[in-house]
N, C-alpha and C positions, 0 to 999 in steps of 0.2 A: 666691342664688348665681348667678354668671354662668359662661359657658362657659370663660372664661380660667382660672378657678379649677379647673374640672374638668380642663382640659387640663394645667395645671401639676401636678396631683396624679393623673394618669391611672392610675398603678400602684395607687393606693388605690381609685379609682372603677371600674376596669375589671371587677373582680369583681362589683360591684353591678350594673353594666350587663349583664354576662354572666348573672347570675342572673335579671335582668328579661327578657332576650331569650335564652332557653335554646338557640336554634338557632345562636347565634354561638359559634364555637370559640375556644380560647386563641389560635390563630394569627390568627383574625379580629381579636380584641381587640388583639393586638400590632400588627397592620397598621394599625389605627385610630390608634394613638399619640395619642389625645386630640383628633383632628380630627373636628369635628361633622359635616361633610359626608361624610366617609368612613363614619362610623357610620350616618348616615341612608341612605347608599347600600347598605351591607350589609344593613340592615333591609329596605330595598326589595327587594333581590335574594333574600334568604333567606325572606322572608315573603310575597312577591308583592304588596307594597303599592305604591301610587303614590308619587311623590316627595313630594307634599304630605302624604299620610298618614304616611309615615316621618318627615318633619320635625316633624309635630305630635306624634308619639310621643316623639321626642327632646326636644321642648320640654316635654311633660308630665313626662317623667322628670327633666328638669333642675329643674323646679319642686319636685319632691319632695326634691331633694338640695340 
């Protein structure tokens, strides 16, 4: 699956993303609106990760879905 499919079906996938990254709130997930860079930025902010670490986590999550 590619990110365009995730973004197009964000309402379906935001719950899966939120269960994976439990520190992200409903408001956070609504703000992401399927944008990969926004999701990585929130992960970076909430979990204290580097940009590269957050992007790798998003990539790994994408591979699972």
